[in-house]
KOLSEDO-498850 format. One record per residue: z, x, y of N, C-alpha, C, O, CB in turn. Coordinates in steps of 0.05 Angstrom, whole numbers, plus 5000, padded with zeros to 4 digits. Glycine has a CB too. Example, Ala and Ser with C-alpha at 12.3 -4.5 7.8 and 13.67 -1.06 7.14 Angstrom:
BEGIN
515652644886515652464910515652644934516952854934518152264911
514252574955514352734979515752585001516152685023511452824988
//
This chain:
BEGIN
778408572885781208622899780808412923778808352937781708982911
783608302922784208082944785908182965788308222963785607842932
784208242989785308283014787708063024787207823028783008273032
789408143026792107923044791607913069791208113083795508033045
791507593080791407613109793807703121796007703110790707363121
793207813152794907953162796907713172796407473177793708153181
800307903175802007633178801607513207800607633226805507703174
802407263207802507143229803207163249805707183250803107023228
801907173274803507253303805307103311804906863316801807273327
807507223313810407043331810607283349809507503352814206963310
813107103363814307253384815307463386815307623405815707163392
816707473357817907773347816308003346817108223353819007763321
813807933335811608143329809708203349807908373344810108063306
809908063374807808073395808708383409811008463413807907783419
805908543415806108813425804408803439802108783429806009023409
804908823473802908833489803209073506802209073528802708593502
804509283495805009513508804109783496804510003506807509503512
802609713468801209943452799109983468797309823471800309873421
799110283482796210383493795210423470793010303472795810643511
795310523448792710613434791310373425788910393417793210813408
792510123425791609923409788809843438786409783435794609653398
790209863461788409793483785509983479783109923480790209863514
786610203476784310433476782310373453779910353458785610743470
783210343430782110303411781010073400778810063389783110383400
783009823405781009593400780409423427778409293432782209393377
782409463442781609273470783909113476785809133461778909043465
783908913499786308803504787308613484785808473470786108693528
790408593480792008353467791508073473793307913482794608373471
788908003469788407723473790507553462792307433474785807633461
789907553437791707383424794407373430795407153433791707413400
796207633433798507593438799107483474801307373480799807863428
797207533491798007393509796807083513797206933532797607563528
795407033491795006683491797306553470797306313467791406573479
799006693457801206653443803306613466804506393467801606873422
803806793481805706873504805506603526807306483538804407213518
803206563527802506373553803506043542804605873556798406373560
802906013513803305803502806605753496807805553503801705813480
807405933485810705843475812806053492815206003490811205903433
811906263509813606383522812306503548811606733548814806573505
811906343570810706473596812006713608811006923616810606293616
814606603608817106783619818406883599820306753589819106643635
817507183587818307173563820007513569818907693582815507113539
822407533558824107773557823207923538823307843515827007733552
821808193544819908293527822108553524823108633545816508343539
822708673499824508913491822709073466822408963444827908793479
822109223471820309383452821109703454821109823475817109343460
821709813433822510123436820110263451817710213449823010283405
821710473470819510573488819010513511817610643526817410543480
820310273517820110103541822510023553824109913536818609883536
823510043581825809873590825309573590823209503600826509943617
826609413581826809183578825409003607826209073629829909163571
823608773605822408723624821408383619820508293598820108953628
822008243641819907953638817507993636816508123653819807763660
816307913620812807913614812307623625813307443612811507953575
810507573651809707373654806107373657804407513668811507283674
806007123642802807153630800906873639798506843634802907183591
802506723652801206473668800106493693801606613709802906283672
798106423701797306393726798906323750799406483768795706223724
799606123749801705993764803906153775804406203799802905803748
804906243754807506453756807206683770808706773788808306543731
804606823758804207013774802907013804803307213819803007143759
801306783812801506693837804106683856804506813877800606453834
805706513844808306443849809806733864810306773887809606323820
810406903841811307163847810207333862811807463876811607273830
807607383865806207523882806207373912806207503933803307563870
806207153912807107013946809707043953810506963974806706683951
811107143938814207153947815107453944816707523927816406933927
814107633960815907883966818307913973819608123970815208013982
819207663987821807633994824407603965826907623966821607354014
822907553945824507543920823807733902825507783885824307293908
821707853901820608063882819608333900817808343916817807913864
821008473894820108733910818508933901819508993879822208873917
816609063904814909293904815809553903814609743892813609283923
818509573917819109903926820710033899820810283900821509923957
821709923880822810033863820910113835820810353829824909863859
819709933822818010023806814909843811814509603811819310013778
813010073814810409903816808509813793807109613794808710033831
808910023770807409903745809010033723810210253722803909973742
808609853709809809893679809410133668807110223671808809713658
811110273654811110513653812810633623815210573620812310593680
811510753605813910813580816410953597816411083618812611073552
818510883579821011013590821711253591823311333609822710943582
820511453571820611693568818511873592818812113596819911713539
817011743603815311813626817011813655816912003671812811583626
818511583657819911503683821611783694822211793718822311223676
822311963679823312183693821312383698821712543717825412303678
819012413684817012573690815512493724814912643743814812543663
815312243722814212113749816212143766815312203788813411823749
818712133765820812223786820212513793819912603816823812193775
820212643771820112953782817613063796817613263809820513143760
815412893791812512933807813012763840811612813860809312753784
814812603838815012533866816512793883815812843906816812243868
818512933870819813113881818013353891817913453913821613173863
816413403864814813613875812913513896813213643917813213743855
811213323897809013163917811113223944810313363962808312743908
813613113945814413163970815313453981815413494005816312993972
815813613966816013893969813213973986813214084008816214043937
811013893974808813993992808013854010806513994025806814043982
808413554020807713414036810213354057809913184075806413204022
812513474056815013384072816113154062815113064041814413334102
817913024071819212774070821412834050822313054047817312514062
822212564033824012574020822712393994821212203999826512494036
823412453967823312363943823812073945822511943930825012503927
825111983958825511703959823911503979824111253981828011693964
822411663992819811534007818211433990817911503966818011714023
816911224004815411093981812211283981811211364003815110713988
811011333958808911553959806611423973805011583982808011683928
806211183976804311063987804810783996806710663985802311073971
803310664017804210384021804110144009804309924019803410314037
803610193985803409953963806609883955807509663949801410073931
807910123956810710103947812210013972814610023972811910393935
810809913992812909824012813009504009811109384000812109924045
815709354018815709094023814909034050814709214066818108984018
814408784057814108674080816808684100818908584090813208404074
817008754120814808764141813009024144810909024156816008714168
814209244130813009494133810109544117808409694126815009684124
809909394096807309394082805509264100803309364105807309234054
806309024112804008914133803109074155800909064167804808654147
804909224160804509404186802309664179800209724191807909554196
803409774156801610034145798809914133796710034138803310224117
798909674118796209624110794509504133792109444127796409434086
795409464159793909364177792609614196791309564215795509164191
793109884188792110074200788910134201787410204219793410254190
788510074172785510074163784609774161782109744162785210224132
785709614160784109344151781409254161779909094149785709134157
780809374187779209274204776409414186774209304190779909354239
776409624169774109704152773709564130771609594118774209964144
775509404121775009244101774208924104774008804083777209274088
773908824121773508524132771308484123769708674120773608464163
770408204113767808134110765408194132763208284127767907864106
766508134154764708274177763508524173761108574177766208314201
765208684166764908994162762809004137760809144136768109154154
763708834120761408924090758808744102756608794092762808784048
758908554120755708494126754408704140752208784134755208234145
755908794158754709054172753709224153751309294157756809214188
755109334131753809504116752909364085753609444063755809734115
751409174091749908994064747509184058747009274035748408634074
746009234085743809324082743409624070741509724059742709284105
745709724077746010044069746510044040745310174023748810214084
748709824034749509884003747509783983747409863960752309753995
745409553996742809543983741109753981740009793960741309373993
740709893997738810143996740010353976738710493960738610284027
743010353979744310543959744210523931743810713916746810563963
744510223924744010113899741310133892740910203869744909863898
739610083906736510053894736610383886735910433862733609943922
737310593901736010893895737810953872736711073854736211163921
740310893868741710963839740610813819739910933799744910913837
740210523820738810433797736010533784735410573761738410183803
734510583811731610713799732010943792730011033780729210733817
734411163794734611373783735411343754734411483736736111503798
737211163751738611123724736010973708735911013683741710923727
734210813720732210723704730710963694730110983670730510553719
730211113711728211313702729611523681728311633663727011473729
732411573685733611753666733211563637732211683618737111843676
733911333636733411203609731211213595730911263571733810953610
729411153613726311203602725611383595724511373573724411173616
725811623607725411863606727111993578726012143562726411973635
729511893575731111943558730211863530730312013510733311833565
729411583529728311493502725411633502725011723479728111143499
723711663516721211723510721511983493719912053476719411753534
724212143501724012453485725512443462725112603444725112713502
727412243460728912223436729111963424730811923407731412323439
727611763431727311543414729511413407731111403425726011593393
730411293383732511163373735311353374737611273369731611073344
734411623381737711753385738211803418739511993427738112093366
737011643432737211603461739211523467739811313456735611463472
741211633487743511473493744311663524744411903527746111483463
744711483540745311543570747911363578748611133575742611453591
749011573588752311433603752011243619751011313640754011623624
752411003618752110823644754310893663754110883687752210503637
756510973649759311023668758911253693759411223717761911163646
757911463680757211713701754711703716754611783739757111983687
752511593703749911543711749311343727747211363739748511493692
750911133732750710943747753210863758753810923781749510763735
754610753742757310553755758810703777759410593798759910483731
759410993771761011113790759611193821760811263841762111363776
756411143816755511243840756511103869757611203888752611243838
755710843862756010723892758910743901759610863922755210383893
761010613881763110573892764910883908766310903928764410423869
764111083888764711383897763311353932764611333952762711663871
760711363931759011433956760011233975760311323999755511403952
760711013971761810823992764410874000764510904024761710563983
766410893988769610963998769511294010771011364028772210943966
767811444000768011694012766911744038767511924053767011853997
764811534042763111564071765211424081765911504103759611434076
766411234073767911074096770111254105771211254128769010784086
770711404081773811594089772911824108774411944123775611774058
770311884104769412124127769012374107768912594119772212214155
768912384083768812494066765912654062763812544056769712324049
766112934066763013024067761812964043763212904024762513334072
758512964038757112914016758012983998758912853979755012974016
758013274000758313503980760713493965760613593943758213763994
762813383972765013323964765913103944768013083932765913303981
763712943946764512643934764312673902765612513889762112363946
763212833890763412913860765912983855767012863836761713133852
767313173868770213313864772213063868774113023853771013593889
771612893891773812663893773312473866775312363859773512483923
770912413851770512263831772212413805773412293787767312213829
771812673808773312813780776012853786777212903765772113123770
777712863810780512843812780912573804782012543782781712903839
780212363816780912053804781212053776783412013766778811823810
779212093764778612143734780812213721781912093702776612343728
781712483733783812603716786512483728788212413711783812943715
787112453753789312333763789912043740791912013726788712273799
787811873742788411673723788311663697789811513684787311523727
786011873684786511873658787712123646786712213625784211813645
789812223657791112533648792712523621793412723607793412643671
793112243616794212263579792112303563792512353540795711993563
789612283572787012273552786412613549785412713569783812083568
786912763531786013053530783913213542783613433552785713103510
781912963537779113053555779113153581777613333590777412823559
780913023594781313053625783513283630784113343653782312743640
784413373613785913663616785313943606783814003587788213633605
786614093621784814433608786314443585788114293582785214773628
785514643566786914713537789614813549790114963568785114983515
791514653529794214663529795314563556797614643559795014933522
794614443572795714293591797214023578796213873560793414223611
799213993588800813713592799513453607798213503627803313793610
799713253603799313063622800913093651799713063673800012803608
803313143650804013223676803713513689804413603711806713153677
802713613674801613933687798713843701798213903725800914243657
796713693686795013653695795113493725793913563745793913553676
797013243723797713053747798113333767796613363786801012793743
799913513762801013673784798913823791798313833815803313853779
797413943774794614163783793113983802792414083824792114263754
792213683796790413553808791513513839790213543860789813283791
794813433837795413363864795613593881795213553905797913203865
796113863873795814043886793314183903793414323923796714153871
791314093889788414183888787613923913786413973934786514153850
788613643907787613463925789613523956788813503979787913143910
791813573949793313673976791713823990791013764013795713823973
791014053976789814283992787014204007786214284029789114533970
786114053993783113944003783813774022782813834044781213783981
785313584021786013384051787213534072786813464095788313144048
788513734067790213834086787613964107787613924131792614074071
785414124092783814244105781914084120780614154140782714404089
781813844109780213654121781213514139779713434156779213494105
783713444141785613364166784713574187783513524207789213384158
785513804179785514004204782813974217782413954241786014324196
781313974202777713914212777313654229776013634250775513844183
778513494217778313214233779413194256778313084275779312994221
782313324258783413264281781413394306781313304329786313374280
780213574299778313704326776013564336774713634355777013984319
775513314316773113134318773712854309772012774294770913244301
775612694315775812454307773312254308771512284325777812364321
773412044287770411884289771711594280774011504282767512014263
769611484271770011214264770711214237769011084224767711054268
772611314222772511254196776011284188777711294205770311464181
776611294163778911174150780711424160782711394175778711114115
779911624151782011814156782611904190784811974199781212084138
780611894202781511884238783611654241785911694249778511784263
782411374231784411214241787311204225788811014229783210944242
788011394209790311494199791511694222793811664231789811644172
790011854228791212064243791611924270793611974283789512354244
790211794277790411624305792911384304794011304324787111444311
793511304283795211104276798111154282799011374280794911054250
799810914291802310964292803410694283802210484285803111064319
806510724270808010484265810810524281812010734284808510434231
811210284289814010294309814210574324816210714325816910264290
811410624338811910764363811311084351810811244369815310704377
811211174328811211384312808811424297807711234286813211384297
807611724296805211694283805711784249807711894241802811894301
804111734237804611734210805312064201804112254212801911604195
807112094186807812334177805312424152804012274138811212304166
805112734154803612864138803512754104801612774088804713144142
806212644100806712534070805312214072803612174055810512524061
805712074085804411834095801411854093800411704076805111784124
799812014107797112054108796012134083794112024072796512254127
797612354073796412474047795912254027793712224016798312684034
798512064020798611914003797111594008796811423991801111933997
796511604038794811344038791711404035790311204031795311174065
790611664037788011754043787611704013786111534004787412064057
789811903994788911883958788511613949786611543934791311993936
790311473959790611203949788011043954786910913936793011073964
787011073982784410883981781611013970779610903962783710774013
782111323972779511453956779811373927777611273920779411803958
781411373909782711373880781911043877780011003863786511463878
783010853888782810623887780310493889779410343872784110563901
779210573911776310473919774910553906772910403906775210533942
774610813883772310813865772910723839771210643824771111063864
775610753831776010733803776110403784775610383760778610883800
776910213799776909963789774209793791773509603777779109833802
772609913814769709773814767809923796765809813786768409763845
768310203792766510293772766810123738765210063720767310643771
769310083742769810013712768609753713766609723699773110003701
769509553726768309323734765009323732764109123720769309263761
763509453739761009483739760309523711758709373700760209683757
761509753696761009813667761709633650760309623630762210043659
763609473650765109213641762708993639761808883619767709103667
762108983665759408753671756708763659755408563654758508753700
755908993655753209043644753809003617752208873604751909313651
756009093604756409063573756108723573754408593559759909213559
758008603591757808313583755908193587755707983574759208163591
753808263605751108083608749508223585747708083577749408083641
749708463573748108583545749308343521747908223505749308983535
752008313524752108163497751707833505751407683486755408213480
751607753525750907473529747907443545747507403569753507343548
745807483525742907563538742207263553740507263571740307663511
743507013544743306743558743906773579742506663595744706553550
746106913588747206913619745407143634744407113656750907003622
745107353620743107563634740507433643739407463665742307813614
739507283622737107203631737007013660735307033678736007063607
739506803656740106723685739706843708738406743727742206683688
740907083708741707243727738807313738737807233759743707483717
737807493721734607603721733207333734732207363756733007683683
733207123725730706953737731706843764730306703778729806683715
734506923770735706693794737606933811739907003804738206373778
736207013834738107253849740107053859742307153865736607473878
740006803862742306703878745106693859747306623867741506393890
744606763836747306783820748306943823750706953817747506773797
747107173835749007433839752107413845753707513830747907593862
752807303865754707273875757307153854759607243849753807123896
755906923844758406763826757807013796759907063784757306293815
756107103790756407273765758107493770759307583751753907373754
758307613796760007823804762707713800764307853787759607903833
763307453810766107383803766707353782768907443775767007203811
765107213763765607153730765607523715766707533694762106913714
764707723723764807923719767508013720768808063699763208013732
768708053746771508093756773207943738775008063728772108013785
772907733734774707513711774807653689776907773682773307223702
772707643676771807723651773307993640774608033620768707763652
772308233667773008493657775908473661777208563642771608743672
777508383684780208383688781108693686782808763669781608183666
780008903704780009143696783409253703784509423691777509303711
784609073729787509153728789108963716789308723722788509193755
790809143690792409063674794808893683795208653677793109263662
796209053699799308913704799909093732798709303738802108983674
801808983746803409093764806408973755806808803738802409023793
808409123773811209033763813009003791812409103813812609283739
814908853786816408803807819708783801820608723779815308543818
821108853821824108753814825008513834824508483858826509023817
826808333812827908173827830108263853831508463848829008033809
830408163875832008233888834208023893836108053908830808333908
833607783877836007573874835907493849834407613832835907323893
837407293843836907073817834806853830835006723850840106883807
832306873806830406683809830106563783830006693762827906783821
829806213785829706113761826806043757825705913775831605883758
825406093737822906033734822305903704822906013682821406283741
821205663707820605553679823305563659823205633635818105753665
825605493673827905493662829605753648831805753636827505303644
827905973652829006213652830406343678829106313699827106363643
832606463678834506603701833506943699834407123684838506543693
831706963715830907263723833107373742833807283764827807273739
834307623728837007593750836407873766834908053758840707593731
837707873787837408043807837408363795839308443781839807973828
835108523801835508753787833308803760832209023754838608723778
833008613750830808553728827808583738826808523760831208253717
826908673720824008743724821608523711821508433688823709043709
819908483730817608213720815408453717815408653731816507893748
813808403698810908523700809008313694809008163675810408763681
807208343714805008093715802108163704800708323715804607983748
801608013684799408063664797107933674796907693669800007963635
795308053688792507973704790707833682790207583680790608263718
789808033666788407963649789107693636787407513635788308153634
791607653626792607403614792507083634792306853627795907483605
792607193655792206963678789306893681788806663688793207063709
787707043675784807033679783206903647780806883642783807383689
785406833631784906663613786306423605786406293584784606793597
787606393634789706123632787705863621785405813630791206043669
788905723603787405483595787905283617786505083620788205373565
790005333632790805103650788705133676788404943691794305133660
787305403681785905423705782705403697781005303710786805703721
782505503671779405573670778805453645779905533625778405883670
776805253646775905163631774305253605771905253606775105073642
775505313582774105443565774105773575772005883578771305303562
776005893579776606113591775306353572775106573581779706113597
774506303547773706503533770306523533769006693521774906453506
769406333547766706343550765406513575766306453598766006063552
764006663574761906833602760606653609758906573594759707083598
761206533636759606373646759106483682760706493701761006053639
756506543681756406643707755506473731754906563753754906863706
755506223723756305963747758705863746759205653757754505713745
760606003730763205873736763905793763763405943781765106033728
765205553770766505443797767705193790766805003778764505393823
769805233801771105473816772305653796772905563774773305393838
772705933803773806133792775606333807775006543818772006253782
778306213803780606263815781906483799784106443788782206013817
780406733797781206953784783807123795785007053816778807103784
784607343780786407463791785707763793787307953796788607413778
783507783791782408113789783208323815782908573815778608103788
784008193835784508353853787508343861788308413883782908293873
789608233836791808283841793608003848795908043854791508483860
792507753847793807503854793707473885791607523898796807503842
795707413895795807293921798307403940800407473928795906973917
798107413966800007453976799507723995797507764009801907443956
801807903994802208164016800308353998798508484009806108304020
800608363972798908573961796308523945795508653925800608703946
795208293958792408223946791208483957791508573980790907903956
789508603935787808863942786208883968784708713978785808913920
786909133977785909094012782909124007781408994022787109364040
781509313982778809353980777209103970774809083966778409583963
778908933968777208673949774008613960772208583943779108333953
773608593987771108523997769108753992766708723985771408444026
770309003997768509253990767809233961765409223956770109543994
769609223940768909173909766608943906764808963889771709083891
766908723923765008433916762208603929760308653914766308053937
762008653952759408723964758008973949755608973949759908783994
759409193937758809423925757309243899754809253895761709633919
758709123886758208983852755608833861753708853845761208703838
755208673884752908453892751008653899748808573893753608223917
751108903909749009023911748009203882745809313880749509183936
749109213869748909413841747409153828745009163822752409563822
748708943823747608763805744908653807743308603788749208573805
744508613837742108523849740108703840738008613832742108523878
740709013840738709173835738109213808736009313800739209383846
740309133794739909153761738208913752736908933731742909153743
738208753764736808453751733908613735733708603710735608153783
731808753752729508773733729708953711728108933693727208833747
731609133710731809323689733809203667733509313645732609603700
736009013668737908953647736708823628738208793608740108813653
733908703625733408673596731908923579731808943555731608433595
731109083595730709323582732709593574732109833570729009393595
735509423574738009613564738909503538739009253534740709613585
739509703519741109573500744109803493743910053495738809513471
745909683488748609893479747610023453746109933436751809713471
748710243453748410473435750610453414750310453389748610733450
753310433431755710413414757810243432756910153454756910723404
760310183428762210093431763310273462763110513465763610103404
764110123477765510333503767410523485768110493461767910143532
767910743503769910913500772110903518771911033539769011143500
774710723513776210713534778210913541779011083525777110503532
779010913562781411093568783710923587783510813609780311373582
785310983572788210723585789610873600789911113594790810563560
790610783620792711033645794510833639794010593644791911123687
796610913629799610763634799110453631800710303643801010823667
797410363618796910043617796909973647798509803654799309853601
795410063663795210033690791809943690791009723697796310323707
790610083683787710063690786010043664786210233649786910313707
784509873658782709903633780410073639778109983645781709623623
780910283637778410493641775910473620776310463595779610803638
773810473630771810583608770310893612768310943625769310353608
771611053598770311313600767711313593766411373612771511503586
766311273572763511243573762710983562764310853548762111463559
759810873567758710713558756010783552754410803570759110533571
755410833522752610953522750310663520750510453508752411173490
748210743537746510523529743310663530743110883540746910233552
741310563522738810663523736210433530736810203536738410793495
734410483530732110313531731710183509732110273486729910433536
730809943515729909753489727409743484725709703502730709473490
726809773460723909803455722509533461723809323461723309893426
719709543466719209283470717809113450717508883455718109273491
//
């Protein structure tokens, strides 16, 4: 039987919004390649989504990210299915009913434009500076050594018990440990609650996945349930912290003032949830994807094992290679011309960061995993400008600690199966499970 070749990919057939494809196959690299080559500023109209300009080139994403006076965050932050926009609006109403305020208020500071965004971002920025990370470096290293040692023991013990049937989940048994511990400790969350914070984050980000929902529960119901539970928890923690302010993120939010006024309960809650959720979700997925990348490229793994000085550059290449944050959305506040296309006031642009991280104009041989890549001007942290990731330094230092600690055991690991992906409204390329086992000698 002759199997016909698949039809050639064209601009008309490009599909970069099929969430099932992201989950089951992976990122649409060929589609992004075509868009960068033939239509880097592309008016994307497909069923189920409101039309938007797809931005796929590194230079254009840098330009848009650097001009918040032209492209606003306050209308739509992330691309979502049209059918879910009404649900999201209703969730904002229910959230403000709990926390006070107005549904039109920004849910958290990422939705703010300058100068308000800069004011709110600065309230806790001191906790995320390189200087602060250097002070925490030894602490991160100690935690990473302990987590990796425990993980190695589990992998060896499981293989001794089950042999070729051995399978240990890298995500939950290692990747999530340090990011959750670090951001929760910085936030002033008691250690006994760290696992709960992680579970809430998983459900909040992955509510479309039935595994994260109760029987008979819809995604919106799961999100609402988590919102109520987390809100009640935060309220209790806030009341306790008010009695004993410390040197942590929550205490800083409780002390903070913007334009001479304290933050509202809604602002504190939204800010704190954002810090805790974003502080562990993206980093753990980068760690999981990084381990897979090293196992898939044994020559690069061996270089890292042999030379600890390569850890920082390896982390940067892992961040580029995995590109965990898929997209953010902006709204044009006036007519703007880019590459001969006129983006009209009120139209949406969607910035596709993984595409920028494979841009041939910026990265030599972009589909080569190279832990010595230099320069490595990737957009793993959301490009440039006002909305560059607040936790970028934290993520880097955590990943350096983990991959430094992993070096001795990496050659002893092998993948059992491809990763199980969970895609959250095309925003985070989440890895639900990555099963590994001990590599027989």
